[in-house]
A tleap script that builds the chain and sets N, CA, C and O, in Angstrom:
source leaprc.protein.ff14SB
mol = sequence {
  NMET GLU GLN THR LEU VAL ILE ILE LYS PRO
  ASP ALA VAL LYS ARG LYS LEU ILE GLY LYS
  ILE LEU GLN ARG TYR GLU ARG ALA GLU PHE
  THR ILE ARG ALA ILE LYS ILE ILE GLN LEU
  SER GLU ASN ARG ALA LYS GLU PHE TYR SER
  VAL HIE GLN GLU LYS PRO PHE TYR ASN ASP
  LEU VAL ALA PHE MET ALA SER GLY PRO CYS
  VAL PRO LEU ILE ILE GLU ALA GLU ASP ALA
  VAL MET ARG ASN ARG GLU LEU MET GLY ALA
  THR ASN TYR LYS GLU ALA LYS GLU GLY THR
  ILE ARG ARG GLU PHE ALA THR SER ILE GLN
  GLU ASN CYS VAL HIE GLY SER ASP SER ALA
  GLU ASN SER HIE LYS GLU ILE ARG PHE PHE
  PHE THR GLU SER GLU LEU CVAL
}
set mol.1.N position { 13.934 -7.559 -3.477 }
set mol.1.CA position { 13.595 -6.153 -3.642 }
set mol.1.C position { 12.139 -5.933 -3.249 }
set mol.1.O position { 11.282 -6.798 -3.432 }
set mol.2.N position { 11.894 -4.762 -2.711 }
set mol.2.CA position { 10.548 -4.402 -2.254 }
set mol.2.C position { 10.122 -3.123 -2.961 }
set mol.2.O position { 10.944 -2.249 -3.235 }
set mol.3.N position { 8.840 -3.023 -3.252 }
set mol.3.CA position { 8.288 -1.814 -3.842 }
set mol.3.C position { 7.387 -1.120 -2.840 }
set mol.3.O position { 6.783 -1.756 -1.975 }
set mol.4.N position { 7.306 0.199 -2.972 }
set mol.4.CA position { 6.402 0.974 -2.127 }
set mol.4.C position { 5.895 2.179 -2.911 }
set mol.4.O position { 6.470 2.577 -3.925 }
set mol.5.N position { 4.810 2.740 -2.413 }
set mol.5.CA position { 4.198 3.893 -3.059 }
set mol.5.C position { 4.640 5.186 -2.392 }
set mol.5.O position { 4.759 5.271 -1.169 }
set mol.6.N position { 4.876 6.174 -3.213 }
set mol.6.CA position { 5.115 7.551 -2.771 }
set mol.6.C position { 4.134 8.424 -3.548 }
set mol.6.O position { 3.865 8.173 -4.723 }
set mol.7.N position { 3.606 9.438 -2.893 }
set mol.7.CA position { 2.830 10.450 -3.600 }
set mol.7.C position { 3.502 11.797 -3.340 }
set mol.7.O position { 3.649 12.220 -2.193 }
set mol.8.N position { 3.898 12.450 -4.402 }
set mol.8.CA position { 4.344 13.838 -4.279 }
set mol.8.C position { 3.048 14.651 -4.252 }
set mol.8.O position { 2.299 14.685 -5.229 }
set mol.9.N position { 2.803 15.297 -3.125 }
set mol.9.CA position { 1.515 15.934 -2.848 }
set mol.9.C position { 1.333 17.259 -3.597 }
set mol.9.O position { 2.296 17.828 -4.111 }
set mol.10.N position { 0.075 17.745 -3.653 }
set mol.10.CA position { -0.212 18.977 -4.396 }
set mol.10.C position { 0.645 20.187 -4.003 }
set mol.10.O position { 0.984 21.002 -4.860 }
set mol.11.N position { 0.993 20.310 -2.731 }
set mol.11.CA position { 1.810 21.460 -2.327 }
set mol.11.C position { 3.169 21.432 -2.998 }
set mol.11.O position { 3.668 22.470 -3.431 }
set mol.12.N position { 3.775 20.256 -3.091 }
set mol.12.CA position { 5.095 20.129 -3.710 }
set mol.12.C position { 5.016 20.311 -5.224 }
set mol.12.O position { 5.917 20.893 -5.828 }
set mol.13.N position { 3.946 19.817 -5.836 }
set mol.13.CA position { 3.759 20.006 -7.276 }
set mol.13.C position { 3.610 21.497 -7.576 }
set mol.13.O position { 4.241 22.019 -8.495 }
set mol.14.N position { 2.778 22.170 -6.799 }
set mol.14.CA position { 2.545 23.610 -7.000 }
set mol.14.C position { 3.840 24.403 -6.852 }
set mol.14.O position { 4.059 25.384 -7.563 }
set mol.15.N position { 4.693 23.975 -5.928 }
set mol.15.CA position { 5.951 24.690 -5.674 }
set mol.15.C position { 7.092 24.228 -6.578 }
set mol.15.O position { 8.243 24.619 -6.382 }
set mol.16.N position { 6.768 23.388 -7.574 }
set mol.16.CA position { 7.735 22.921 -8.573 }
set mol.16.C position { 8.899 22.142 -7.944 }
set mol.16.O position { 10.065 22.361 -8.273 }
set mol.17.N position { 8.546 21.226 -7.031 }
set mol.17.CA position { 9.551 20.419 -6.338 }
set mol.17.C position { 9.633 18.974 -6.837 }
set mol.17.O position { 10.374 18.168 -6.273 }
set mol.18.N position { 8.882 18.642 -7.882 }
set mol.18.CA position { 8.866 17.255 -8.357 }
set mol.18.C position { 10.279 16.768 -8.652 }
set mol.18.O position { 10.689 15.722 -8.150 }
set mol.19.N position { 11.013 17.501 -9.445 }
set mol.19.CA position { 12.362 17.090 -9.834 }
set mol.19.C position { 13.300 16.941 -8.645 }
set mol.19.O position { 14.066 15.981 -8.570 }
set mol.20.N position { 13.239 17.887 -7.720 }
set mol.20.CA position { 14.113 17.822 -6.546 }
set mol.20.C position { 13.797 16.605 -5.685 }
set mol.20.O position { 14.701 15.959 -5.154 }
set mol.21.N position { 12.508 16.296 -5.551 }
set mol.21.CA position { 12.111 15.141 -4.740 }
set mol.21.C position { 12.509 13.847 -5.443 }
set mol.21.O position { 13.034 12.936 -4.803 }
set mol.22.N position { 12.266 13.754 -6.748 }
set mol.22.CA position { 12.682 12.560 -7.488 }
set mol.22.C position { 14.188 12.350 -7.397 }
set mol.22.O position { 14.663 11.221 -7.271 }
set mol.23.N position { 14.919 13.430 -7.462 }
set mol.23.CA position { 16.381 13.348 -7.360 }
set mol.23.C position { 16.809 12.755 -6.018 }
set mol.23.O position { 17.783 12.005 -5.954 }
set mol.24.N position { 16.091 13.085 -4.959 }
set mol.24.CA position { 16.391 12.516 -3.640 }
set mol.24.C position { 16.280 10.996 -3.658 }
set mol.24.O position { 17.126 10.287 -3.112 }
set mol.25.N position { 15.205 10.505 -4.307 }
set mol.25.CA position { 15.018 9.062 -4.380 }
set mol.25.C position { 16.106 8.400 -5.228 }
set mol.25.O position { 16.618 7.339 -4.868 }
set mol.26.N position { 16.447 9.011 -6.325 }
set mol.26.CA position { 17.495 8.435 -7.163 }
set mol.26.C position { 18.850 8.454 -6.455 }
set mol.26.O position { 19.607 7.487 -6.534 }
set mol.27.N position { 19.151 9.539 -5.772 }
set mol.27.CA position { 20.410 9.611 -5.016 }
set mol.27.C position { 20.471 8.574 -3.901 }
set mol.27.O position { 21.546 8.084 -3.555 }
set mol.28.N position { 19.306 8.244 -3.340 }
set mol.28.CA position { 19.233 7.238 -2.268 }
set mol.28.C position { 19.178 5.815 -2.846 }
set mol.28.O position { 18.962 4.845 -2.118 }
set mol.29.N position { 19.375 5.713 -4.142 }
set mol.29.CA position { 19.468 4.441 -4.863 }
set mol.29.C position { 18.163 3.643 -4.884 }
set mol.29.O position { 18.177 2.412 -4.872 }
set mol.30.N position { 17.034 4.363 -4.915 }
set mol.30.CA position { 15.758 3.740 -5.218 }
set mol.30.C position { 15.630 3.703 -6.742 }
set mol.30.O position { 16.132 4.590 -7.433 }
set mol.31.N position { 14.972 2.699 -7.250 }
set mol.31.CA position { 14.638 2.634 -8.667 }
set mol.31.C position { 13.182 3.044 -8.816 }
set mol.31.O position { 12.313 2.523 -8.117 }
set mol.32.N position { 12.914 3.971 -9.719 }
set mol.32.CA position { 11.545 4.394 -9.986 }
set mol.32.C position { 10.956 3.417 -10.995 }
set mol.32.O position { 11.461 3.282 -12.109 }
set mol.33.N position { 9.878 2.732 -10.593 }
set mol.33.CA position { 9.264 1.695 -11.421 }
set mol.33.C position { 8.011 2.162 -12.145 }
set mol.33.O position { 7.626 1.563 -13.149 }
set mol.34.N position { 7.375 3.205 -11.665 }
set mol.34.CA position { 6.191 3.762 -12.324 }
set mol.34.C position { 5.990 5.170 -11.789 }
set mol.34.O position { 6.300 5.463 -10.634 }
set mol.35.N position { 5.467 6.036 -12.649 }
set mol.35.CA position { 5.232 7.424 -12.252 }
set mol.35.C position { 4.182 8.039 -13.175 }
set mol.35.O position { 4.141 7.740 -14.368 }
set mol.36.N position { 3.345 8.890 -12.619 }
set mol.36.CA position { 2.389 9.635 -13.428 }
set mol.36.C position { 1.927 10.850 -12.640 }
set mol.36.O position { 2.120 10.936 -11.428 }
set mol.37.N position { 1.319 11.779 -13.345 }
set mol.37.CA position { 0.737 12.952 -12.697 }
set mol.37.C position { -0.781 12.842 -12.859 }
set mol.37.O position { -1.286 12.573 -13.950 }
set mol.38.N position { -1.497 13.055 -11.751 }
set mol.38.CA position { -2.949 12.907 -11.762 }
set mol.38.C position { -3.589 14.012 -10.932 }
set mol.38.O position { -2.918 14.720 -10.182 }
set mol.39.N position { -4.883 14.137 -11.084 }
set mol.39.CA position { -5.690 15.016 -10.235 }
set mol.39.C position { -6.701 14.130 -9.531 }
set mol.39.O position { -7.583 13.570 -10.183 }
set mol.40.N position { -6.598 13.989 -8.224 }
set mol.40.CA position { -7.561 13.198 -7.470 }
set mol.40.C position { -8.888 13.956 -7.353 }
set mol.40.O position { -8.904 15.147 -7.043 }
set mol.41.N position { -9.967 13.275 -7.597 }
set mol.41.CA position { -11.275 13.855 -7.307 }
set mol.41.C position { -11.470 13.782 -5.791 }
set mol.41.O position { -10.744 13.070 -5.097 }
set mol.42.N position { -12.441 14.513 -5.294 }
set mol.42.CA position { -12.731 14.456 -3.864 }
set mol.42.C position { -13.120 13.028 -3.456 }
set mol.42.O position { -12.701 12.545 -2.405 }
set mol.43.N position { -13.918 12.361 -4.286 }
set mol.43.CA position { -14.341 10.991 -3.965 }
set mol.43.C position { -13.164 10.022 -3.930 }
set mol.43.O position { -13.098 9.164 -3.050 }
set mol.44.N position { -12.235 10.148 -4.878 }
set mol.44.CA position { -11.053 9.264 -4.881 }
set mol.44.C position { -10.169 9.565 -3.669 }
set mol.44.O position { -9.621 8.645 -3.062 }
set mol.45.N position { -10.028 10.821 -3.317 }
set mol.45.CA position { -9.238 11.180 -2.127 }
set mol.45.C position { -9.898 10.612 -0.872 }
set mol.45.O position { -9.209 10.106 0.014 }
set mol.46.N position { -11.219 10.690 -0.790 }
set mol.46.CA position { -11.942 10.115 0.353 }
set mol.46.C position { -11.697 8.611 0.428 }
set mol.46.O position { -11.468 8.064 1.506 }
set mol.47.N position { -11.746 7.960 -0.710 }
set mol.47.CA position { -11.538 6.512 -0.757 }
set mol.47.C position { -10.114 6.161 -0.315 }
set mol.47.O position { -9.914 5.249 0.487 }
set mol.48.N position { -9.143 6.879 -0.836 }
set mol.48.CA position { -7.751 6.575 -0.508 }
set mol.48.C position { -7.467 6.774 0.983 }
set mol.48.O position { -6.776 5.959 1.594 }
set mol.49.N position { -7.988 7.834 1.562 }
set mol.49.CA position { -7.719 8.154 2.961 }
set mol.49.C position { -8.830 7.696 3.906 }
set mol.49.O position { -8.924 8.192 5.029 }
set mol.50.N position { -9.662 6.768 3.475 }
set mol.50.CA position { -10.800 6.310 4.282 }
set mol.50.C position { -10.375 5.774 5.650 }
set mol.50.O position { -11.159 5.825 6.598 }
set mol.51.N position { -9.176 5.272 5.765 }
set mol.51.CA position { -8.686 4.773 7.056 }
set mol.51.C position { -8.678 5.885 8.115 }
set mol.51.O position { -8.707 5.606 9.313 }
set mol.52.N position { -8.638 7.131 7.669 }
set mol.52.CA position { -8.587 8.277 8.593 }
set mol.52.C position { -9.932 8.968 8.764 }
set mol.52.O position { -9.990 10.023 9.396 }
set mol.53.N position { -11.017 8.416 8.226 }
set mol.53.CA position { -12.276 9.168 8.178 }
set mol.53.C position { -12.844 9.548 9.536 }
set mol.53.O position { -13.670 10.459 9.604 }
set mol.54.N position { -12.451 8.909 10.595 }
set mol.54.CA position { -12.937 9.259 11.931 }
set mol.54.C position { -12.049 10.297 12.627 }
set mol.54.O position { -12.360 10.757 13.726 }
set mol.55.N position { -10.958 10.653 11.981 }
set mol.55.CA position { -10.009 11.587 12.591 }
set mol.55.C position { -10.383 13.021 12.248 }
set mol.55.O position { -10.964 13.278 11.193 }
set mol.56.N position { -10.054 13.952 13.129 }
set mol.56.CA position { -10.472 15.347 12.923 }
set mol.56.C position { -9.862 16.006 11.682 }
set mol.56.O position { -10.423 16.972 11.164 }
set mol.57.N position { -8.739 15.508 11.205 }
set mol.57.CA position { -8.079 16.129 10.059 }
set mol.57.C position { -8.552 15.572 8.709 }
set mol.57.O position { -8.116 16.047 7.660 }
set mol.58.N position { -9.431 14.578 8.727 }
set mol.58.CA position { -9.824 13.863 7.509 }
set mol.58.C position { -10.358 14.794 6.413 }
set mol.58.O position { -9.870 14.747 5.284 }
set mol.59.N position { -11.338 15.628 6.719 }
set mol.59.CA position { -11.933 16.490 5.687 }
set mol.59.C position { -10.921 17.461 5.100 }
set mol.59.O position { -10.916 17.700 3.892 }
set mol.60.N position { -10.069 18.020 5.942 }
set mol.60.CA position { -9.031 18.922 5.441 }
set mol.60.C position { -8.036 18.176 4.556 }
set mol.60.O position { -7.596 18.700 3.533 }
set mol.61.N position { -7.685 16.958 4.948 }
set mol.61.CA position { -6.752 16.142 4.166 }
set mol.61.C position { -7.344 15.826 2.793 }
set mol.61.O position { -6.665 15.951 1.774 }
set mol.62.N position { -8.592 15.423 2.772 }
set mol.62.CA position { -9.262 15.111 1.505 }
set mol.62.C position { -9.290 16.349 0.609 }
set mol.62.O position { -8.951 16.266 -0.572 }
set mol.63.N position { -9.688 17.483 1.156 }
set mol.63.CA position { -9.754 18.719 0.376 }
set mol.63.C position { -8.372 19.092 -0.157 }
set mol.63.O position { -8.234 19.489 -1.314 }
set mol.64.N position { -7.360 18.964 0.683 }
set mol.64.CA position { -5.994 19.280 0.262 }
set mol.64.C position { -5.535 18.364 -0.872 }
set mol.64.O position { -4.989 18.840 -1.867 }
set mol.65.N position { -5.750 17.059 -0.731 }
set mol.65.CA position { -5.272 16.116 -1.745 }
set mol.65.C position { -6.034 16.251 -3.063 }
set mol.65.O position { -5.521 15.857 -4.110 }
set mol.66.N position { -7.233 16.793 -3.028 }
set mol.66.CA position { -8.008 17.023 -4.247 }
set mol.66.C position { -7.808 18.442 -4.789 }
set mol.66.O position { -8.415 18.806 -5.796 }
set mol.67.N position { -6.973 19.237 -4.141 }
set mol.67.CA position { -6.827 20.652 -4.499 }
set mol.67.C position { -5.954 20.913 -5.716 }
set mol.67.O position { -5.965 22.023 -6.248 }
set mol.68.N position { -5.210 19.934 -6.165 }
set mol.68.CA position { -4.327 20.132 -7.307 }
set mol.68.C position { -3.689 18.821 -7.708 }
set mol.68.O position { -3.905 17.798 -7.058 }
set mol.69.N position { -2.912 18.841 -8.762 }
set mol.69.CA position { -2.267 17.617 -9.231 }
set mol.69.C position { -1.303 17.046 -8.186 }
set mol.69.O position { -0.722 17.768 -7.375 }
set mol.70.N position { -1.161 15.735 -8.243 }
set mol.70.CA position { -0.172 15.050 -7.422 }
set mol.70.C position { 0.543 14.018 -8.300 }
set mol.70.O position { 0.104 13.722 -9.412 }
set mol.71.N position { 1.642 13.482 -7.786 }
set mol.71.CA position { 2.464 12.558 -8.563 }
set mol.71.C position { 2.675 11.273 -7.781 }
set mol.71.O position { 3.571 11.200 -6.940 }
set mol.72.N position { 1.853 10.253 -8.049 }
set mol.72.CA position { 2.120 8.958 -7.435 }
set mol.72.C position { 3.262 8.260 -8.178 }
set mol.72.O position { 3.371 8.350 -9.401 }
set mol.73.N position { 4.097 7.573 -7.425 }
set mol.73.CA position { 5.177 6.814 -8.036 }
set mol.73.C position { 5.445 5.561 -7.223 }
set mol.73.O position { 5.172 5.498 -6.025 }
set mol.74.N position { 5.978 4.583 -7.899 }
set mol.74.CA position { 6.394 3.349 -7.245 }
set mol.74.C position { 7.904 3.348 -7.249 }
set mol.74.O position { 8.543 3.521 -8.287 }
set mol.75.N position { 8.470 3.148 -6.058 }
set mol.75.CA position { 9.918 3.043 -5.941 }
set mol.75.C position { 10.276 1.645 -5.459 }
set mol.75.O position { 9.473 0.965 -4.820 }
set mol.76.N position { 11.491 1.235 -5.777 }
set mol.76.CA position { 11.919 -0.120 -5.438 }
set mol.76.C position { 13.335 -0.090 -4.869 }
set mol.76.O position { 14.203 0.638 -5.350 }
set mol.77.N position { 13.543 -0.900 -3.830 }
set mol.77.CA position { 14.858 -1.064 -3.213 }
set mol.77.C position { 14.737 -2.153 -2.147 }
set mol.77.O position { 13.631 -2.587 -1.826 }
set mol.78.N position { 15.837 -2.582 -1.614 }
set mol.78.CA position { 15.808 -3.439 -0.437 }
set mol.78.C position { 15.185 -2.636 0.695 }
set mol.78.O position { 15.542 -1.476 0.899 }
set mol.79.N position { 14.259 -3.239 1.434 }
set mol.79.CA position { 13.601 -2.569 2.560 }
set mol.79.C position { 13.036 -1.204 2.157 }
set mol.79.O position { 13.203 -0.217 2.874 }
set mol.80.N position { 12.378 -1.163 1.021 }
set mol.80.CA position { 11.907 0.108 0.450 }
set mol.80.C position { 10.964 0.862 1.382 }
set mol.80.O position { 11.069 2.083 1.498 }
set mol.81.N position { 10.048 0.166 2.045 }
set mol.81.CA position { 9.086 0.853 2.912 }
set mol.81.C position { 9.819 1.573 4.037 }
set mol.81.O position { 9.610 2.765 4.259 }
set mol.82.N position { 10.669 0.852 4.738 }
set mol.82.CA position { 11.390 1.442 5.866 }
set mol.82.C position { 12.338 2.551 5.404 }
set mol.82.O position { 12.393 3.621 6.011 }
set mol.83.N position { 13.078 2.293 4.336 }
set mol.83.CA position { 14.028 3.299 3.838 }
set mol.83.C position { 13.305 4.550 3.360 }
set mol.83.O position { 13.793 5.664 3.547 }
set mol.84.N position { 12.136 4.365 2.741 }
set mol.84.CA position { 11.368 5.530 2.305 }
set mol.84.C position { 10.885 6.339 3.499 }
set mol.84.O position { 10.954 7.568 3.487 }
set mol.85.N position { 10.398 5.660 4.527 }
set mol.85.CA position { 9.929 6.364 5.722 }
set mol.85.C position { 11.065 7.213 6.319 }
set mol.85.O position { 10.842 8.335 6.773 }
set mol.86.N position { 12.266 6.664 6.310 }
set mol.86.CA position { 13.420 7.411 6.834 }
set mol.86.C position { 13.741 8.607 5.945 }
set mol.86.O position { 14.020 9.694 6.450 }
set mol.87.N position { 13.706 8.421 4.637 }
set mol.87.CA position { 14.033 9.503 3.707 }
set mol.87.C position { 12.989 10.622 3.753 }
set mol.87.O position { 13.330 11.800 3.651 }
set mol.88.N position { 11.713 10.244 3.908 }
set mol.88.CA position { 10.659 11.260 3.997 }
set mol.88.C position { 10.795 12.081 5.272 }
set mol.88.O position { 10.676 13.305 5.228 }
set mol.89.N position { 11.039 11.437 6.398 }
set mol.89.CA position { 11.091 12.118 7.689 }
set mol.89.C position { 9.733 12.088 8.374 }
set mol.89.O position { 8.744 11.643 7.791 }
set mol.90.N position { 9.693 12.554 9.589 }
set mol.90.CA position { 8.471 12.546 10.402 }
set mol.90.C position { 7.370 13.360 9.735 }
set mol.90.O position { 7.645 14.332 9.032 }
set mol.91.N position { 6.115 12.954 9.961 }
set mol.91.CA position { 4.962 13.666 9.417 }
set mol.91.C position { 5.006 15.137 9.809 }
set mol.91.O position { 4.758 16.013 8.980 }
set mol.92.N position { 5.319 15.403 11.066 }
set mol.92.CA position { 5.511 16.783 11.512 }
set mol.92.C position { 6.917 17.204 11.099 }
set mol.92.O position { 7.905 16.799 11.713 }
set mol.93.N position { 6.993 18.008 10.068 }
set mol.93.CA position { 8.280 18.397 9.497 }
set mol.93.C position { 9.226 19.028 10.520 }
set mol.93.O position { 10.444 18.972 10.353 }
set mol.94.N position { 8.674 19.629 11.578 }
set mol.94.CA position { 9.521 20.239 12.604 }
set mol.94.C position { 10.253 19.178 13.426 }
set mol.94.O position { 11.286 19.455 14.036 }
set mol.95.N position { 9.701 17.954 13.436 }
set mol.95.CA position { 10.326 16.846 14.155 }
set mol.95.C position { 11.165 15.959 13.241 }
set mol.95.O position { 11.836 15.041 13.713 }
set mol.96.N position { 11.131 16.224 11.949 }
set mol.96.CA position { 11.880 15.411 10.983 }
set mol.96.C position { 13.378 15.692 11.097 }
set mol.96.O position { 13.797 16.812 11.390 }
set mol.97.N position { 14.159 14.665 10.861 }
set mol.97.CA position { 15.619 14.798 10.930 }
set mol.97.C position { 16.130 15.648 9.781 }
set mol.97.O position { 15.530 15.708 8.707 }
set mol.98.N position { 17.248 16.299 10.034 }
set mol.98.CA position { 17.925 17.066 8.984 }
set mol.98.C position { 18.200 16.150 7.801 }
set mol.98.O position { 18.518 14.974 7.974 }
set mol.99.N position { 18.076 16.699 6.600 }
set mol.99.CA position { 18.357 15.930 5.397 }
set mol.99.C position { 17.179 15.155 4.848 }
set mol.99.O position { 17.276 14.573 3.768 }
set mol.100.N position { 16.058 15.132 5.573 }
set mol.100.CA position { 14.886 14.421 5.062 }
set mol.100.C position { 14.077 15.340 4.145 }
set mol.100.O position { 14.207 16.564 4.189 }
set mol.101.N position { 13.249 14.722 3.325 }
set mol.101.CA position { 12.434 15.487 2.375 }
set mol.101.C position { 11.517 16.458 3.104 }
set mol.101.O position { 11.427 17.630 2.739 }
set mol.102.N position { 10.841 15.973 4.128 }
set mol.102.CA position { 9.890 16.844 4.834 }
set mol.102.C position { 10.599 17.964 5.581 }
set mol.102.O position { 10.099 19.088 5.618 }
set mol.103.N position { 11.729 17.687 6.166 }
set mol.103.CA position { 12.459 18.740 6.896 }
set mol.103.C position { 12.882 19.849 5.933 }
set mol.103.O position { 12.825 21.032 6.270 }
set mol.104.N position { 13.301 19.458 4.746 }
set mol.104.CA position { 13.797 20.451 3.799 }
set mol.104.C position { 12.690 21.201 3.061 }
set mol.104.O position { 12.820 22.399 2.808 }
set mol.105.N position { 11.595 20.506 2.712 }
set mol.105.CA position { 10.624 21.115 1.813 }
set mol.105.C position { 9.242 21.395 2.407 }
set mol.105.O position { 8.517 22.226 1.859 }
set mol.106.N position { 8.849 20.749 3.487 }
set mol.106.CA position { 7.488 20.910 4.017 }
set mol.106.C position { 7.264 22.304 4.598 }
set mol.106.O position { 8.197 22.964 5.054 }
set mol.107.N position { 5.996 22.734 4.568 }
set mol.107.CA position { 5.644 24.030 5.149 }
set mol.107.C position { 4.647 23.894 6.293 }
set mol.107.O position { 4.411 24.854 7.026 }
set mol.108.N position { 4.057 22.706 6.451 }
set mol.108.CA position { 3.133 22.436 7.555 }
set mol.108.C position { 3.005 20.923 7.705 }
set mol.108.O position { 3.541 20.167 6.896 }
set mol.109.N position { 2.295 20.488 8.740 }
set mol.109.CA position { 2.088 19.050 8.925 }
set mol.109.C position { 1.298 18.481 7.749 }
set mol.109.O position { 1.607 17.388 7.274 }
set mol.110.N position { 0.298 19.196 7.281 }
set mol.110.CA position { -0.491 18.721 6.146 }
set mol.110.C position { 0.260 18.890 4.839 }
set mol.110.O position { 0.311 17.969 4.023 }
set mol.111.N position { 0.833 20.044 4.640 }
set mol.111.CA position { 1.567 20.317 3.406 }
set mol.111.C position { 3.024 19.902 3.604 }
set mol.111.O position { 3.938 20.723 3.677 }
set mol.112.N position { 3.189 18.563 3.686 }
set mol.112.CA position { 4.518 18.015 3.982 }
set mol.112.C position { 5.136 17.302 2.789 }
set mol.112.O position { 6.035 16.476 2.947 }
set mol.113.N position { 4.656 17.623 1.607 }
set mol.113.CA position { 5.234 17.265 0.312 }
set mol.113.C position { 5.063 15.829 -0.149 }
set mol.113.O position { 4.877 15.601 -1.345 }
set mol.114.N position { 5.119 14.859 0.737 }
set mol.114.CA position { 5.084 13.466 0.293 }
set mol.114.C position { 4.251 12.586 1.216 }
set mol.114.O position { 4.179 12.799 2.427 }
set mol.115.N position { 3.633 11.600 0.602 }
set mol.115.CA position { 2.978 10.502 1.320 }
set mol.115.C position { 3.792 9.261 1.013 }
set mol.115.O position { 4.305 9.107 -0.096 }
set mol.116.N position { 3.910 8.384 1.984 }
set mol.116.CA position { 4.562 7.104 1.747 }
set mol.116.C position { 3.824 6.007 2.486 }
set mol.116.O position { 3.345 6.213 3.601 }
set mol.117.N position { 3.733 4.850 1.870 }
set mol.117.CA position { 3.083 3.708 2.506 }
set mol.117.C position { 3.768 3.392 3.823 }
set mol.117.O position { 4.987 3.515 3.947 }
set mol.118.N position { 2.969 2.980 4.816 }
set mol.118.CA position { 3.519 2.734 6.151 }
set mol.118.C position { 3.829 1.265 6.426 }
set mol.118.O position { 4.360 0.941 7.489 }
set mol.119.N position { 3.509 0.370 5.491 }
set mol.119.CA position { 3.805 -1.053 5.667 }
set mol.119.C position { 3.820 -1.720 4.299 }
set mol.119.O position { 3.309 -1.170 3.325 }
set mol.120.N position { 4.404 -2.895 4.235 }
set mol.120.CA position { 4.428 -3.633 2.972 }
set mol.120.C position { 3.004 -3.976 2.532 }
set mol.120.O position { 2.687 -3.909 1.345 }
set mol.121.N position { 2.161 -4.338 3.473 }
set mol.121.CA position { 0.768 -4.682 3.156 }
set mol.121.C position { 0.033 -3.477 2.577 }
set mol.121.O position { -0.624 -3.589 1.542 }
set mol.122.N position { 0.141 -2.335 3.232 }
set mol.122.CA position { -0.526 -1.126 2.728 }
set mol.122.C position { 0.090 -0.668 1.413 }
set mol.122.O position { -0.605 -0.141 0.544 }
set mol.123.N position { 1.370 -0.865 1.275 }
set mol.123.CA position { 2.047 -0.495 0.036 }
set mol.123.C position { 1.426 -1.212 -1.154 }
set mol.123.O position { 1.155 -0.598 -2.186 }
set mol.124.N position { 1.203 -2.501 -1.007 }
set mol.124.CA position { 0.606 -3.289 -2.085 }
set mol.124.C position { -0.780 -2.743 -2.441 }
set mol.124.O position { -1.098 -2.586 -3.620 }
set mol.125.N position { -1.600 -2.455 -1.434 }
set mol.125.CA position { -2.947 -1.912 -1.660 }
set mol.125.C position { -2.878 -0.538 -2.328 }
set mol.125.O position { -3.619 -0.261 -3.270 }
set mol.126.N position { -1.988 0.312 -1.835 }
set mol.126.CA position { -1.892 1.674 -2.342 }
set mol.126.C position { -1.367 1.704 -3.775 }
set mol.126.O position { -1.819 2.514 -4.584 }
set mol.127.N position { -0.422 0.831 -4.090 }
set mol.127.CA position { 0.075 0.747 -5.467 }
set mol.127.C position { -1.076 0.392 -6.403 }
set mol.127.O position { -1.224 0.998 -7.465 }
set mol.128.N position { -1.886 -0.581 -6.015 }
set mol.128.CA position { -3.018 -1.018 -6.850 }
set mol.128.C position { -4.098 0.072 -6.949 }
set mol.128.O position { -4.853 0.102 -7.921 }
set mol.129.N position { -4.173 0.947 -5.974 }
set mol.129.CA position { -5.129 2.048 -6.021 }
set mol.129.C position { -4.782 3.006 -7.163 }
set mol.129.O position { -5.674 3.504 -7.851 }
set mol.130.N position { -3.497 3.262 -7.362 }
set mol.130.CA position { -3.056 4.260 -8.335 }
set mol.130.C position { -2.596 3.703 -9.679 }
set mol.130.O position { -2.620 4.418 -10.682 }
set mol.131.N position { -2.184 2.454 -9.714 }
set mol.131.CA position { -1.586 1.909 -10.930 }
set mol.131.C position { -2.272 0.615 -11.365 }
set mol.131.O position { -2.541 -0.266 -10.548 }
set mol.132.N position { -2.548 0.518 -12.663 }
set mol.132.CA position { -3.069 -0.715 -13.231 }
set mol.132.C position { -1.904 -1.662 -13.482 }
set mol.132.O position { -0.743 -1.251 -13.473 }
set mol.133.N position { -2.219 -2.908 -13.702 }
set mol.133.CA position { -1.190 -3.918 -13.975 }
set mol.133.C position { -0.319 -3.509 -15.165 }
set mol.133.O position { 0.898 -3.693 -15.137 }
set mol.134.N position { -0.932 -2.960 -16.196 }
set mol.134.CA position { -0.171 -2.602 -17.403 }
set mol.134.C position { 0.755 -1.399 -17.195 }
set mol.134.O position { 1.644 -1.159 -18.011 }
set mol.135.N position { 0.555 -0.646 -16.115 }
set mol.135.CA position { 1.417 0.509 -15.840 }
set mol.135.C position { 2.623 0.145 -14.985 }
set mol.135.O position { 3.507 0.975 -14.772 }
set mol.136.N position { 2.665 -1.074 -14.500 }
set mol.136.CA position { 3.772 -1.495 -13.650 }
set mol.136.C position { 4.933 -1.965 -14.504 }
set mol.136.O position { 4.750 -2.737 -15.446 }
set mol.137.N position { 6.123 -1.500 -14.175 }
set mol.137.CA position { 7.324 -1.905 -14.897 }
set mol.137.C position { 8.066 -2.927 -14.042 }
set mol.137.O position { 9.120 -3.419 -14.445 }
savepdb mol mol.pdb
quit
């Protein structure tokens, strides 16, 4: 079994989509291993997205992720990273396949409801960013 990180982003929290998004993961037979609701500070958002700091969208992304509560969660399944990427859909919701989270709920490329780790290596780092050892089930 593999674990990966998902973040239900501020846009989805504001639009009261937490339950609908969690239901998607449960229906897809992921096991939720940890979950919490947090408010990222601007500095924590900068730290988390530092890999993008040279990109033109970085400042907007940081501001967006610090704009309201978000819900980080750890999900588990066989090939969790790849399966999660498929369930989320393309970053550009207009290019996402029918039935994906982003295709159904996103309103823009930035406000696309969910973040998901892009590799097993990054997943491990991202999980440790949001969850302490004692919060892992």
